HTML snippet that shows the backbone in 3Dmol.js (N, CA, C, O; Angstrom):
<script src="https://3Dmol.org/build/3Dmol-min.js"></script>
<div id="view" style="width:600px;height:400px;position:relative"></div>
<script>
const pdb = `
ATOM      1  N   MET A   1     -85.559 -10.328  20.249  1.00  0.00           N
ATOM      2  CA  MET A   1     -86.229 -10.264  18.962  1.00  0.00           C
ATOM      3  C   MET A   1     -87.022  -8.962  18.874  1.00  0.00           C
ATOM      4  O   MET A   1     -87.456  -8.427  19.894  1.00  0.00           O
ATOM      5  N   TRP A   2     -87.206  -8.462  17.683  1.00  0.00           N
ATOM      6  CA  TRP A   2     -87.886  -7.185  17.477  1.00  0.00           C
ATOM      7  C   TRP A   2     -89.361  -7.244  17.858  1.00  0.00           C
ATOM      8  O   TRP A   2     -89.945  -6.219  18.207  1.00  0.00           O
ATOM      9  N   LEU A   3     -89.977  -8.437  17.798  1.00  0.00           N
ATOM     10  CA  LEU A   3     -91.393  -8.568  18.147  1.00  0.00           C
ATOM     11  C   LEU A   3     -91.616  -8.312  19.640  1.00  0.00           C
ATOM     12  O   LEU A   3     -92.647  -7.761  20.027  1.00  0.00           O
ATOM     13  N   GLY A   4     -90.673  -8.704  20.462  1.00  0.00           N
ATOM     14  CA  GLY A   4     -90.770  -8.475  21.894  1.00  0.00           C
ATOM     15  C   GLY A   4     -90.735  -7.002  22.256  1.00  0.00           C
ATOM     16  O   GLY A   4     -91.280  -6.606  23.287  1.00  0.00           O
ATOM     17  N   ARG A   5     -90.114  -6.196  21.437  1.00  0.00           N
ATOM     18  CA  ARG A   5     -90.074  -4.750  21.671  1.00  0.00           C
ATOM     19  C   ARG A   5     -91.249  -4.037  21.029  1.00  0.00           C
ATOM     20  O   ARG A   5     -91.761  -3.055  21.566  1.00  0.00           O
ATOM     21  N   LEU A   6     -91.673  -4.537  19.878  1.00  0.00           N
ATOM     22  CA  LEU A   6     -92.707  -3.854  19.109  1.00  0.00           C
ATOM     23  C   LEU A   6     -94.116  -4.142  19.605  1.00  0.00           C
ATOM     24  O   LEU A   6     -94.958  -3.244  19.607  1.00  0.00           O
ATOM     25  N   ALA A   7     -94.393  -5.369  20.022  1.00  0.00           N
ATOM     26  CA  ALA A   7     -95.749  -5.753  20.427  1.00  0.00           C
ATOM     27  C   ALA A   7     -96.261  -4.963  21.639  1.00  0.00           C
ATOM     28  O   ALA A   7     -97.385  -4.463  21.587  1.00  0.00           O
ATOM     29  N   PRO A   8     -95.485  -4.825  22.735  1.00  0.00           N
ATOM     30  CA  PRO A   8     -96.011  -4.045  23.868  1.00  0.00           C
ATOM     31  C   PRO A   8     -96.242  -2.569  23.523  1.00  0.00           C
ATOM     32  O   PRO A   8     -97.220  -1.969  23.968  1.00  0.00           O
ATOM     33  N   LEU A   9     -95.352  -2.002  22.742  1.00  0.00           N
ATOM     34  CA  LEU A   9     -95.512  -0.607  22.356  1.00  0.00           C
ATOM     35  C   LEU A   9     -96.734  -0.425  21.463  1.00  0.00           C
ATOM     36  O   LEU A   9     -97.467   0.554  21.600  1.00  0.00           O
ATOM     37  N   THR A  10     -96.949  -1.351  20.563  1.00  0.00           N
ATOM     38  CA  THR A  10     -98.126  -1.292  19.688  1.00  0.00           C
ATOM     39  C   THR A  10     -99.407  -1.434  20.501  1.00  0.00           C
ATOM     40  O   THR A  10    -100.374  -0.707  20.268  1.00  0.00           O
ATOM     41  N   ALA A  11     -99.421  -2.356  21.444  1.00  0.00           N
ATOM     42  CA  ALA A  11    -100.607  -2.535  22.293  1.00  0.00           C
ATOM     43  C   ALA A  11    -100.880  -1.274  23.110  1.00  0.00           C
ATOM     44  O   ALA A  11    -102.035  -0.880  23.272  1.00  0.00           O
ATOM     45  N   LEU A  12     -99.839  -0.645  23.618  1.00  0.00           N
ATOM     46  CA  LEU A  12    -100.003   0.591  24.385  1.00  0.00           C
ATOM     47  C   LEU A  12    -100.556   1.716  23.518  1.00  0.00           C
ATOM     48  O   LEU A  12    -101.431   2.463  23.957  1.00  0.00           O
ATOM     49  N   ILE A  13    -100.061   1.842  22.308  1.00  0.00           N
ATOM     50  CA  ILE A  13    -100.553   2.875  21.396  1.00  0.00           C
ATOM     51  C   ILE A  13    -102.011   2.616  21.037  1.00  0.00           C
ATOM     52  O   ILE A  13    -102.808   3.552  20.977  1.00  0.00           O
ATOM     53  N   ILE A  14    -102.365   1.359  20.799  1.00  0.00           N
ATOM     54  CA  ILE A  14    -103.761   1.027  20.477  1.00  0.00           C
ATOM     55  C   ILE A  14    -104.678   1.370  21.645  1.00  0.00           C
ATOM     56  O   ILE A  14    -105.751   1.941  21.447  1.00  0.00           O
ATOM     57  N   LEU A  15    -104.263   1.029  22.852  1.00  0.00           N
ATOM     58  CA  LEU A  15    -105.071   1.363  24.022  1.00  0.00           C
ATOM     59  C   LEU A  15    -105.242   2.878  24.177  1.00  0.00           C
ATOM     60  O   LEU A  15    -106.335   3.356  24.482  1.00  0.00           O
ATOM     61  N   CYS A  16    -104.170   3.619  23.970  1.00  0.00           N
ATOM     62  CA  CYS A  16    -104.257   5.082  24.077  1.00  0.00           C
ATOM     63  C   CYS A  16    -105.201   5.654  23.021  1.00  0.00           C
ATOM     64  O   CYS A  16    -105.997   6.543  23.327  1.00  0.00           O
ATOM     65  N   VAL A  17    -105.128   5.170  21.809  1.00  0.00           N
ATOM     66  CA  VAL A  17    -106.004   5.657  20.739  1.00  0.00           C
ATOM     67  C   VAL A  17    -107.464   5.342  21.061  1.00  0.00           C
ATOM     68  O   VAL A  17    -108.336   6.191  20.874  1.00  0.00           O
ATOM     69  N   VAL A  18    -107.736   4.127  21.542  1.00  0.00           N
ATOM     70  CA  VAL A  18    -109.109   3.739  21.882  1.00  0.00           C
ATOM     71  C   VAL A  18    -109.654   4.611  23.010  1.00  0.00           C
ATOM     72  O   VAL A  18    -110.810   5.033  22.967  1.00  0.00           O
ATOM     73  N   LEU A  19    -108.827   4.879  24.017  1.00  0.00           N
ATOM     74  CA  LEU A  19    -109.290   5.689  25.144  1.00  0.00           C
ATOM     75  C   LEU A  19    -109.437   7.166  24.788  1.00  0.00           C
ATOM     76  O   LEU A  19    -110.408   7.807  25.191  1.00  0.00           O
ATOM     77  N   VAL A  20    -108.488   7.707  24.041  1.00  0.00           N
ATOM     78  CA  VAL A  20    -108.525   9.139  23.707  1.00  0.00           C
ATOM     79  C   VAL A  20    -109.678   9.455  22.761  1.00  0.00           C
ATOM     80  O   VAL A  20    -110.381  10.446  22.954  1.00  0.00           O
ATOM     81  N   PHE A  21    -109.879   8.630  21.750  1.00  0.00           N
ATOM     82  CA  PHE A  21    -110.909   8.920  20.748  1.00  0.00           C
ATOM     83  C   PHE A  21    -112.260   8.285  21.079  1.00  0.00           C
ATOM     84  O   PHE A  21    -113.201   8.396  20.293  1.00  0.00           O
ATOM     85  N   ASP A  22    -112.365   7.633  22.207  1.00  0.00           N
ATOM     86  CA  ASP A  22    -113.614   7.023  22.666  1.00  0.00           C
ATOM     87  C   ASP A  22    -114.256   6.155  21.577  1.00  0.00           C
ATOM     88  O   ASP A  22    -115.402   6.363  21.179  1.00  0.00           O
ATOM     89  N   LEU A  23    -113.482   5.187  21.119  1.00  0.00           N
ATOM     90  CA  LEU A  23    -113.947   4.299  20.056  1.00  0.00           C
ATOM     91  C   LEU A  23    -114.805   3.197  20.664  1.00  0.00           C
ATOM     92  O   LEU A  23    -114.283   2.259  21.266  1.00  0.00           O
ATOM     93  N   ASN A  24    -116.110   3.310  20.507  1.00  0.00           N
ATOM     94  CA  ASN A  24    -116.990   2.343  21.145  1.00  0.00           C
ATOM     95  C   ASN A  24    -117.843   1.549  20.163  1.00  0.00           C
ATOM     96  O   ASN A  24    -118.607   0.682  20.588  1.00  0.00           O
ATOM     97  N   THR A  25    -117.737   1.816  18.877  1.00  0.00           N
ATOM     98  CA  THR A  25    -118.468   1.004  17.901  1.00  0.00           C
ATOM     99  C   THR A  25    -117.467   0.406  16.923  1.00  0.00           C
ATOM    100  O   THR A  25    -116.337   0.877  16.799  1.00  0.00           O
ATOM    101  N   TRP A  26    -117.901  -0.631  16.240  1.00  0.00           N
ATOM    102  CA  TRP A  26    -117.030  -1.291  15.269  1.00  0.00           C
ATOM    103  C   TRP A  26    -116.686  -0.358  14.114  1.00  0.00           C
ATOM    104  O   TRP A  26    -115.578  -0.414  13.582  1.00  0.00           O
ATOM    105  N   LEU A  27    -117.608   0.481  13.729  1.00  0.00           N
ATOM    106  CA  LEU A  27    -117.348   1.432  12.647  1.00  0.00           C
ATOM    107  C   LEU A  27    -116.226   2.385  13.026  1.00  0.00           C
ATOM    108  O   LEU A  27    -115.331   2.643  12.222  1.00  0.00           O
ATOM    109  N   HIS A  28    -116.268   2.906  14.238  1.00  0.00           N
ATOM    110  CA  HIS A  28    -115.197   3.799  14.697  1.00  0.00           C
ATOM    111  C   HIS A  28    -113.855   3.073  14.719  1.00  0.00           C
ATOM    112  O   HIS A  28    -112.830   3.616  14.306  1.00  0.00           O
ATOM    113  N   LEU A  29    -113.882   1.836  15.210  1.00  0.00           N
ATOM    114  CA  LEU A  29    -112.635   1.056  15.264  1.00  0.00           C
ATOM    115  C   LEU A  29    -112.073   0.814  13.866  1.00  0.00           C
ATOM    116  O   LEU A  29    -110.871   0.962  13.642  1.00  0.00           O
ATOM    117  N   VAL A  30    -112.931   0.447  12.939  1.00  0.00           N
ATOM    118  CA  VAL A  30    -112.477   0.166  11.570  1.00  0.00           C
ATOM    119  C   VAL A  30    -111.938   1.442  10.916  1.00  0.00           C
ATOM    120  O   VAL A  30    -110.877   1.424  10.292  1.00  0.00           O
ATOM    121  N   LEU A  31    -112.666   2.533  11.063  1.00  0.00           N
ATOM    122  CA  LEU A  31    -112.210   3.787  10.462  1.00  0.00           C
ATOM    123  C   LEU A  31    -110.878   4.252  11.050  1.00  0.00           C
ATOM    124  O   LEU A  31    -110.012   4.723  10.312  1.00  0.00           O
ATOM    125  N   MET A  32    -110.707   4.130  12.342  1.00  0.00           N
ATOM    126  CA  MET A  32    -109.437   4.523  12.971  1.00  0.00           C
ATOM    127  C   MET A  32    -108.313   3.597  12.533  1.00  0.00           C
ATOM    128  O   MET A  32    -107.189   4.052  12.321  1.00  0.00           O
ATOM    129  N   THR A  33    -108.599   2.301  12.392  1.00  0.00           N
ATOM    130  CA  THR A  33    -107.579   1.356  11.929  1.00  0.00           C
ATOM    131  C   THR A  33    -107.139   1.689  10.510  1.00  0.00           C
ATOM    132  O   THR A  33    -105.949   1.647  10.201  1.00  0.00           O
ATOM    133  N   ILE A  34    -108.093   2.017   9.649  1.00  0.00           N
ATOM    134  CA  ILE A  34    -107.754   2.386   8.274  1.00  0.00           C
ATOM    135  C   ILE A  34    -106.909   3.658   8.263  1.00  0.00           C
ATOM    136  O   ILE A  34    -105.913   3.734   7.543  1.00  0.00           O
ATOM    137  N   GLY A  35    -107.294   4.643   9.048  1.00  0.00           N
ATOM    138  CA  GLY A  35    -106.541   5.891   9.105  1.00  0.00           C
ATOM    139  C   GLY A  35    -105.123   5.699   9.621  1.00  0.00           C
ATOM    140  O   GLY A  35    -104.173   6.257   9.072  1.00  0.00           O
ATOM    141  N   ILE A  36    -104.984   4.914  10.669  1.00  0.00           N
ATOM    142  CA  ILE A  36    -103.649   4.657  11.223  1.00  0.00           C
ATOM    143  C   ILE A  36    -102.810   3.843  10.239  1.00  0.00           C
ATOM    144  O   ILE A  36    -101.608   4.076  10.109  1.00  0.00           O
ATOM    145  N   SER A  37    -103.435   2.896   9.549  1.00  0.00           N
ATOM    146  CA  SER A  37    -102.701   2.104   8.539  1.00  0.00           C
ATOM    147  C   SER A  37    -102.160   2.999   7.431  1.00  0.00           C
ATOM    148  O   SER A  37    -101.010   2.858   7.017  1.00  0.00           O
ATOM    149  N   PHE A  38    -102.989   3.915   6.956  1.00  0.00           N
ATOM    150  CA  PHE A  38    -102.519   4.853   5.931  1.00  0.00           C
ATOM    151  C   PHE A  38    -101.387   5.722   6.459  1.00  0.00           C
ATOM    152  O   PHE A  38    -100.412   5.964   5.747  1.00  0.00           O
ATOM    153  N   ALA A  39    -101.502   6.187   7.681  1.00  0.00           N
ATOM    154  CA  ALA A  39    -100.460   7.033   8.268  1.00  0.00           C
ATOM    155  C   ALA A  39     -99.141   6.270   8.411  1.00  0.00           C
ATOM    156  O   ALA A  39     -98.077   6.804   8.098  1.00  0.00           O
ATOM    157  N   ILE A  40     -99.211   5.038   8.878  1.00  0.00           N
ATOM    158  CA  ILE A  40     -97.992   4.230   9.032  1.00  0.00           C
ATOM    159  C   ILE A  40     -97.367   3.945   7.671  1.00  0.00           C
ATOM    160  O   ILE A  40     -96.148   4.006   7.517  1.00  0.00           O
ATOM    161  N   THR A  41     -98.201   3.635   6.689  1.00  0.00           N
ATOM    162  CA  THR A  41     -97.684   3.380   5.341  1.00  0.00           C
ATOM    163  C   THR A  41     -97.010   4.619   4.771  1.00  0.00           C
ATOM    164  O   THR A  41     -95.929   4.520   4.190  1.00  0.00           O
ATOM    165  N   ALA A  42     -97.625   5.774   4.927  1.00  0.00           N
ATOM    166  CA  ALA A  42     -97.036   7.009   4.404  1.00  0.00           C
ATOM    167  C   ALA A  42     -95.720   7.319   5.108  1.00  0.00           C
ATOM    168  O   ALA A  42     -94.747   7.702   4.458  1.00  0.00           O
ATOM    169  N   PHE A  43     -95.679   7.158   6.416  1.00  0.00           N
ATOM    170  CA  PHE A  43     -94.457   7.438   7.180  1.00  0.00           C
ATOM    171  C   PHE A  43     -93.336   6.490   6.768  1.00  0.00           C
ATOM    172  O   PHE A  43     -92.203   6.915   6.545  1.00  0.00           O
ATOM    173  N   THR A  44     -93.659   5.206   6.670  1.00  0.00           N
ATOM    174  CA  THR A  44     -92.650   4.214   6.279  1.00  0.00           C
ATOM    175  C   THR A  44     -92.158   4.461   4.862  1.00  0.00           C
ATOM    176  O   THR A  44     -90.962   4.378   4.584  1.00  0.00           O
ATOM    177  N   TRP A  45     -93.091   4.765   3.974  1.00  0.00           N
ATOM    178  CA  TRP A  45     -92.721   5.027   2.591  1.00  0.00           C
ATOM    179  C   TRP A  45     -91.838   6.264   2.513  1.00  0.00           C
ATOM    180  O   TRP A  45     -90.868   6.263   1.756  1.00  0.00           O
ATOM    181  N   TRP A  46     -92.127   7.294   3.248  1.00  0.00           N
ATOM    182  CA  TRP A  46     -91.320   8.516   3.233  1.00  0.00           C
ATOM    183  C   TRP A  46     -89.884   8.211   3.636  1.00  0.00           C
ATOM    184  O   TRP A  46     -88.953   8.649   2.960  1.00  0.00           O
ATOM    185  N   TRP A  47     -89.685   7.472   4.717  1.00  0.00           N
ATOM    186  CA  TRP A  47     -88.334   7.165   5.158  1.00  0.00           C
ATOM    187  C   TRP A  47     -87.627   6.248   4.173  1.00  0.00           C
ATOM    188  O   TRP A  47     -86.419   6.377   3.977  1.00  0.00           O
ATOM    189  N   TRP A  48     -88.352   5.324   3.548  1.00  0.00           N
ATOM    190  CA  TRP A  48     -87.745   4.464   2.539  1.00  0.00           C
ATOM    191  C   TRP A  48     -87.256   5.302   1.361  1.00  0.00           C
ATOM    192  O   TRP A  48     -86.164   5.068   0.842  1.00  0.00           O
ATOM    193  N   VAL A  49     -88.058   6.273   0.938  1.00  0.00           N
ATOM    194  CA  VAL A  49     -87.667   7.140  -0.176  1.00  0.00           C
ATOM    195  C   VAL A  49     -86.431   7.954   0.187  1.00  0.00           C
ATOM    196  O   VAL A  49     -85.519   8.098  -0.627  1.00  0.00           O
ATOM    197  N   ILE A  50     -86.397   8.484   1.403  1.00  0.00           N
ATOM    198  CA  ILE A  50     -85.239   9.267   1.840  1.00  0.00           C
ATOM    199  C   ILE A  50     -83.970   8.418   1.771  1.00  0.00           C
ATOM    200  O   ILE A  50     -82.953   8.874   1.247  1.00  0.00           O
ATOM    201  N   TYR A  51     -84.015   7.206   2.287  1.00  0.00           N
ATOM    202  CA  TYR A  51     -82.834   6.339   2.256  1.00  0.00           C
ATOM    203  C   TYR A  51     -82.507   5.877   0.840  1.00  0.00           C
ATOM    204  O   TYR A  51     -81.333   5.725   0.502  1.00  0.00           O
ATOM    205  N   ALA A  52     -83.507   5.654   0.017  1.00  0.00           N
ATOM    206  CA  ALA A  52     -83.251   5.251  -1.370  1.00  0.00           C
ATOM    207  C   ALA A  52     -82.558   6.377  -2.132  1.00  0.00           C
ATOM    208  O   ALA A  52     -81.618   6.128  -2.886  1.00  0.00           O
ATOM    209  N   VAL A  53     -83.011   7.602  -1.941  1.00  0.00           N
ATOM    210  CA  VAL A  53     -82.374   8.738  -2.618  1.00  0.00           C
ATOM    211  C   VAL A  53     -80.941   8.911  -2.119  1.00  0.00           C
ATOM    212  O   VAL A  53     -80.042   9.210  -2.905  1.00  0.00           O
ATOM    213  N   LYS A  54     -80.726   8.725  -0.818  1.00  0.00           N
ATOM    214  CA  LYS A  54     -79.370   8.824  -0.276  1.00  0.00           C
ATOM    215  C   LYS A  54     -78.456   7.767  -0.900  1.00  0.00           C
ATOM    216  O   LYS A  54     -77.315   8.059  -1.257  1.00  0.00           O
ATOM    217  N   ASP A  55     -78.963   6.539  -1.028  1.00  0.00           N
ATOM    218  CA  ASP A  55     -78.169   5.466  -1.626  1.00  0.00           C
ATOM    219  C   ASP A  55     -77.880   5.740  -3.108  1.00  0.00           C
ATOM    220  O   ASP A  55     -76.775   5.483  -3.584  1.00  0.00           O
ATOM    221  N   ILE A  56     -78.865   6.255  -3.822  1.00  0.00           N
ATOM    222  CA  ILE A  56     -78.668   6.581  -5.233  1.00  0.00           C
ATOM    223  C   ILE A  56     -77.641   7.696  -5.378  1.00  0.00           C
ATOM    224  O   ILE A  56     -76.785   7.642  -6.262  1.00  0.00           O
ATOM    225  N   PHE A  57     -77.721   8.712  -4.510  1.00  0.00           N
ATOM    226  CA  PHE A  57     -76.758   9.805  -4.557  1.00  0.00           C
ATOM    227  C   PHE A  57     -75.351   9.294  -4.287  1.00  0.00           C
ATOM    228  O   PHE A  57     -74.401   9.696  -4.958  1.00  0.00           O
ATOM    229  N   ARG A  58     -75.213   8.401  -3.296  1.00  0.00           N
ATOM    230  CA  ARG A  58     -73.901   7.832  -2.988  1.00  0.00           C
ATOM    231  C   ARG A  58     -73.377   7.008  -4.174  1.00  0.00           C
ATOM    232  O   ARG A  58     -72.196   7.075  -4.515  1.00  0.00           O
ATOM    233  N   LEU A  59     -74.271   6.233  -4.790  1.00  0.00           N
ATOM    234  CA  LEU A  59     -73.889   5.417  -5.941  1.00  0.00           C
ATOM    235  C   LEU A  59     -73.412   6.290  -7.105  1.00  0.00           C
ATOM    236  O   LEU A  59     -72.391   5.999  -7.728  1.00  0.00           O
ATOM    237  N   LEU A  60     -74.155   7.355  -7.393  1.00  0.00           N
ATOM    238  CA  LEU A  60     -73.762   8.251  -8.483  1.00  0.00           C
ATOM    239  C   LEU A  60     -72.465   8.983  -8.166  1.00  0.00           C
ATOM    240  O   LEU A  60     -71.644   9.206  -9.055  1.00  0.00           O
ATOM    241  N   ASN A  61     -72.281   9.354  -6.921  1.00  0.00           N
ATOM    242  CA  ASN A  61     -71.051  10.028  -6.531  1.00  0.00           C
ATOM    243  C   ASN A  61     -69.848   9.094  -6.699  1.00  0.00           C
ATOM    244  O   ASN A  61     -68.802   9.512  -7.196  1.00  0.00           O
ATOM    245  N   ASP A  62     -69.995   7.834  -6.286  1.00  0.00           N
ATOM    246  CA  ASP A  62     -68.913   6.855  -6.465  1.00  0.00           C
ATOM    247  C   ASP A  62     -68.641   6.601  -7.942  1.00  0.00           C
ATOM    248  O   ASP A  62     -67.486   6.489  -8.353  1.00  0.00           O
ATOM    249  N   ALA A  63     -69.695   6.510  -8.735  1.00  0.00           N
ATOM    250  CA  ALA A  63     -69.517   6.293 -10.172  1.00  0.00           C
ATOM    251  C   ALA A  63     -68.807   7.470 -10.813  1.00  0.00           C
ATOM    252  O   ALA A  63     -67.972   7.283 -11.698  1.00  0.00           O
ATOM    253  N   ASN A  64     -69.127   8.683 -10.378  1.00  0.00           N
ATOM    254  CA  ASN A  64     -68.471   9.875 -10.907  1.00  0.00           C
ATOM    255  C   ASN A  64     -66.982   9.872 -10.565  1.00  0.00           C
ATOM    256  O   ASN A  64     -66.155  10.222 -11.408  1.00  0.00           O
ATOM    257  N   LYS A  65     -66.633   9.483  -9.345  1.00  0.00           N
ATOM    258  CA  LYS A  65     -65.220   9.415  -8.951  1.00  0.00           C
ATOM    259  C   LYS A  65     -64.483   8.365  -9.780  1.00  0.00           C
ATOM    260  O   LYS A  65     -63.367   8.605 -10.240  1.00  0.00           O
ATOM    261  N   ARG A  66     -65.098   7.219  -9.967  1.00  0.00           N
ATOM    262  CA  ARG A  66     -64.455   6.160 -10.752  1.00  0.00           C
ATOM    263  C   ARG A  66     -64.316   6.575 -12.217  1.00  0.00           C
ATOM    264  O   ARG A  66     -63.319   6.252 -12.863  1.00  0.00           O
ATOM    265  N   PHE A  67     -65.300   7.280 -12.733  1.00  0.00           N
ATOM    266  CA  PHE A  67     -65.216   7.761 -14.110  1.00  0.00           C
ATOM    267  C   PHE A  67     -64.073   8.757 -14.255  1.00  0.00           C
ATOM    268  O   PHE A  67     -63.350   8.736 -15.252  1.00  0.00           O
ATOM    269  N   ALA A  68     -63.908   9.625 -13.269  1.00  0.00           N
ATOM    270  CA  ALA A  68     -62.793  10.571 -13.301  1.00  0.00           C
ATOM    271  C   ALA A  68     -61.462   9.827 -13.255  1.00  0.00           C
ATOM    272  O   ALA A  68     -60.521  10.208 -13.950  1.00  0.00           O
ATOM    273  N   ASP A  69     -61.371   8.772 -12.448  1.00  0.00           N
ATOM    274  CA  ASP A  69     -60.148   7.960 -12.402  1.00  0.00           C
ATOM    275  C   ASP A  69     -59.864   7.310 -13.754  1.00  0.00           C
ATOM    276  O   ASP A  69     -58.717   7.281 -14.202  1.00  0.00           O
ATOM    277  N   VAL A  70     -60.891   6.797 -14.396  1.00  0.00           N
ATOM    278  CA  VAL A  70     -60.728   6.170 -15.706  1.00  0.00           C
ATOM    279  C   VAL A  70     -60.251   7.206 -16.722  1.00  0.00           C
ATOM    280  O   VAL A  70     -59.360   6.924 -17.524  1.00  0.00           O
ATOM    281  N   LEU A  71     -60.833   8.390 -16.693  1.00  0.00           N
ATOM    282  CA  LEU A  71     -60.399   9.442 -17.619  1.00  0.00           C
ATOM    283  C   LEU A  71     -58.937   9.812 -17.392  1.00  0.00           C
ATOM    284  O   LEU A  71     -58.186  10.000 -18.348  1.00  0.00           O
ATOM    285  N   ASN A  72     -58.538   9.916 -16.140  1.00  0.00           N
ATOM    286  CA  ASN A  72     -57.132  10.214 -15.849  1.00  0.00           C
ATOM    287  C   ASN A  72     -56.212   9.103 -16.338  1.00  0.00           C
ATOM    288  O   ASN A  72     -55.142   9.375 -16.883  1.00  0.00           O
ATOM    289  N   GLU A  73     -56.621   7.865 -16.148  1.00  0.00           N
ATOM    290  CA  GLU A  73     -55.828   6.737 -16.642  1.00  0.00           C
ATOM    291  C   GLU A  73     -55.721   6.766 -18.170  1.00  0.00           C
ATOM    292  O   GLU A  73     -54.651   6.522 -18.727  1.00  0.00           O
ATOM    293  N   LEU A  74     -56.833   7.064 -18.838  1.00  0.00           N
ATOM    294  CA  LEU A  74     -56.803   7.140 -20.296  1.00  0.00           C
ATOM    295  C   LEU A  74     -55.893   8.261 -20.778  1.00  0.00           C
ATOM    296  O   LEU A  74     -55.190   8.098 -21.775  1.00  0.00           O
ATOM    297  N   LYS A  75     -55.895   9.395 -20.086  1.00  0.00           N
ATOM    298  CA  LYS A  75     -55.006  10.505 -20.454  1.00  0.00           C
ATOM    299  C   LYS A  75     -53.544  10.105 -20.296  1.00  0.00           C
ATOM    300  O   LYS A  75     -52.706  10.413 -21.144  1.00  0.00           O
ATOM    301  N   SER A  76     -53.252   9.407 -19.186  1.00  0.00           N
ATOM    302  CA  SER A  76     -51.860   8.990 -18.986  1.00  0.00           C
ATOM    303  C   SER A  76     -51.449   7.936 -20.015  1.00  0.00           C
ATOM    304  O   SER A  76     -50.306   7.940 -20.470  1.00  0.00           O
ATOM    305  N   ILE A  77     -52.346   7.048 -20.383  1.00  0.00           N
ATOM    306  CA  ILE A  77     -52.044   6.055 -21.423  1.00  0.00           C
ATOM    307  C   ILE A  77     -51.813   6.754 -22.749  1.00  0.00           C
ATOM    308  O   ILE A  77     -50.905   6.388 -23.496  1.00  0.00           O
ATOM    309  N   LYS A  78     -52.631   7.761 -23.049  1.00  0.00           N
ATOM    310  CA  LYS A  78     -52.470   8.502 -24.294  1.00  0.00           C
ATOM    311  C   LYS A  78     -51.116   9.218 -24.329  1.00  0.00           C
ATOM    312  O   LYS A  78     -50.431   9.198 -25.351  1.00  0.00           O
ATOM    313  N   LYS A  79     -50.734   9.844 -23.226  1.00  0.00           N
ATOM    314  CA  LYS A  79     -49.433  10.526 -23.167  1.00  0.00           C
ATOM    315  C   LYS A  79     -48.291   9.529 -23.341  1.00  0.00           C
ATOM    316  O   LYS A  79     -47.326   9.790 -24.059  1.00  0.00           O
ATOM    317  N   GLU A  80     -48.416   8.381 -22.670  1.00  0.00           N
ATOM    318  CA  GLU A  80     -47.375   7.367 -22.784  1.00  0.00           C
ATOM    319  C   GLU A  80     -47.297   6.824 -24.207  1.00  0.00           C
ATOM    320  O   GLU A  80     -46.204   6.600 -24.727  1.00  0.00           O
ATOM    321  N   TYR A  81     -48.426   6.615 -24.826  1.00  0.00           N
ATOM    322  CA  TYR A  81     -48.456   6.121 -26.201  1.00  0.00           C
ATOM    323  C   TYR A  81     -47.815   7.130 -27.146  1.00  0.00           C
ATOM    324  O   TYR A  81     -47.032   6.754 -28.019  1.00  0.00           O
ATOM    325  N   ILE A  82     -48.143   8.408 -26.975  1.00  0.00           N
ATOM    326  CA  ILE A  82     -47.568   9.444 -27.843  1.00  0.00           C
ATOM    327  C   ILE A  82     -46.063   9.532 -27.633  1.00  0.00           C
ATOM    328  O   ILE A  82     -45.313   9.668 -28.599  1.00  0.00           O
ATOM    329  N   SER A  83     -45.608   9.455 -26.377  1.00  0.00           N
ATOM    330  CA  SER A  83     -44.167   9.532 -26.124  1.00  0.00           C
ATOM    331  C   SER A  83     -43.441   8.317 -26.709  1.00  0.00           C
ATOM    332  O   SER A  83     -42.341   8.474 -27.239  1.00  0.00           O
ATOM    333  N   ARG A  84     -44.001   7.142 -26.632  1.00  0.00           N
ATOM    334  CA  ARG A  84     -43.367   5.956 -27.227  1.00  0.00           C
ATOM    335  C   ARG A  84     -43.390   6.020 -28.750  1.00  0.00           C
ATOM    336  O   ARG A  84     -42.456   5.576 -29.417  1.00  0.00           O
ATOM    337  N   LYS A  85     -44.458   6.571 -29.282  1.00  0.00           N
ATOM    338  CA  LYS A  85     -44.561   6.714 -30.728  1.00  0.00           C
ATOM    339  C   LYS A  85     -43.489   7.666 -31.239  1.00  0.00           C
ATOM    340  O   LYS A  85     -42.876   7.420 -32.278  1.00  0.00           O
ATOM    341  N   ASP A  86     -43.262   8.762 -30.501  1.00  0.00           N
ATOM    342  CA  ASP A  86     -42.222   9.731 -30.891  1.00  0.00           C
ATOM    343  C   ASP A  86     -40.828   9.108 -30.772  1.00  0.00           C
ATOM    344  O   ASP A  86     -39.955   9.407 -31.586  1.00  0.00           O
ATOM    345  N   ILE A  87     -40.608   8.260 -29.789  1.00  0.00           N
ATOM    346  CA  ILE A  87     -39.286   7.620 -29.623  1.00  0.00           C
ATOM    347  C   ILE A  87     -39.036   6.653 -30.776  1.00  0.00           C
ATOM    348  O   ILE A  87     -37.910   6.565 -31.266  1.00  0.00           O
ATOM    349  N   LYS A  88     -40.047   5.936 -31.213  1.00  0.00           N
ATOM    350  CA  LYS A  88     -39.865   4.987 -32.307  1.00  0.00           C
ATOM    351  C   LYS A  88     -39.600   5.702 -33.626  1.00  0.00           C
ATOM    352  O   LYS A  88     -38.921   5.140 -34.486  1.00  0.00           O
ATOM    353  N   ARG A  89     -40.102   6.905 -33.820  1.00  0.00           N
ATOM    354  CA  ARG A  89     -39.888   7.651 -35.052  1.00  0.00           C
ATOM    355  C   ARG A  89     -38.436   8.106 -35.191  1.00  0.00           C
ATOM    356  O   ARG A  89     -37.954   8.268 -36.312  1.00  0.00           O
ATOM    357  N   ARG A  90     -37.759   8.308 -34.125  1.00  0.00           N
ATOM    358  CA  ARG A  90     -36.379   8.804 -34.163  1.00  0.00           C
ATOM    359  C   ARG A  90     -35.451   7.738 -34.509  1.00  0.00           C
ATOM    360  O   ARG A  90     -34.244   7.972 -34.587  1.00  0.00           O
TER     361      ARG A  90
END
`;
const viewer = $3Dmol.createViewer("view");
viewer.addModel(pdb, "pdb");
viewer.setStyle({}, {cartoon: {color: "spectrum"}});
viewer.zoomTo();
viewer.render();
</script>
């Protein structure tokens, strides 16, 4: 499960932050928690946006290809219709 991988790494990062920044009061702990929360949110949001834009680009590219196929089909139908119309006139 993902929690088994994420929990030890998170605990290790928290311990490193507490030791490196010498967080010894509740105010320091709260301020560091708020800062890290904002950083994690920004990082996660950035990657979500990157993947969303990639998916939108792929969707538009597929729609463009399908639209080109439809246009080609319509052109061939138009040619076939004109050729049948000319045959009926004779």
